[in-house]
N, C-alpha and C positions, 0 to 999 in steps of 0.2 A: 504494500500500500504506500503510495506516495502522497505526501502532504505538502502543499505550498502555502506560503503566507507572504503577505506584503507588509513591509515595515517602512513607515515614514517617520523620519526624524522630525520632531516638532521643535527642537531647540530647548534651551533652558528657560525656566520661568524666573522672573525677578521677584524676590520676596522683599517687600517694603514694610517697615514697621516703625511705629512711633511709641515711645515709652514715657509714661507719666511717672516721674520719680517720686512725686508726693503720694500718689495713690497706688503705686506698684501695679499699674495697669498697662497692658500692651495692646495696641491696635495694630493688627497685622493683616496683610493681604498679598496675594500673588497676582502679578501682572504678566501678560505675555511678553513684554519687553520693557526696556527702560526708556526714559525720555521725560519730557515736560508733562504730558498728560498723565502717564502712570505715576509720576511723582506727586502731582497735584491731587490725584484721587484719594490717597490716604490723608493728605493735608485737609481736604474738604471733609472727609469722614470725621476727623478730629474736630475741626474748627466749627462744625455745625452741631456739635454735641455739647451739652452742658457738662461741666462748668466752663469749658474752654470758649464757647460761643460768647459768653458774657464776661470772661476774665479780663482784667485790666491789661495783662500782658501774657503772651504765650511765647516761649523761646523754642526755636528749632535749631538743634545742633546737627549739622549734616556733613557728609563727606564732600569731597571735591568733584562729585559727578557733574558733568557739563550741564545737566538740566536743572541744577539747583545751587550753582555757585555764582558769585559775582553780583554786580549791581542789577543786571536784568532780572535775575532770579528774585532778588529782594523786592524789586519793583513789582514783579508779577504777583508775589505773595501779598504784598501790601494792597495792590489793586483788587485782588480777589477777596480780601478780608479787610476792608477799610475802616473797621471800628476804631477809628483814631489811629494816628500814625504810630502810636506806641504799642498797638495790639499784638502784632507778630514781629518777633525779632529773630533774625537768622545769624548763626555763627557757623563757620566752616572749620573743619579740622585742618591741621597743617598739611600742605601739599606734599611735602617730603621732609625727611629728617636727615640730619648729618651726624655722622659718628665722629667724635673728636678723637683723632689718632693720638696714641700716647705711648 
């Protein structure tokens, strides 16, 4: 008996998560790819949920992915959630580190 099958590679999923350090709560989701829209999906999920929707400030610490670094990303986040210019703050992790030789 001969059995054939077809296998299509679907690629890797991107797991994006937000962590609330005060409430020990993780918001996580899988997206089919990375980019601006996939990054903004969990941001919207968090920012439309209480207590974040009415919080005075929400800090986002992100890596240096191209969809969420720099002034354009900060402007995009502020435009999407304009509850005062102080509402969403973004900080990025270092782009690279150096080892001091010794």
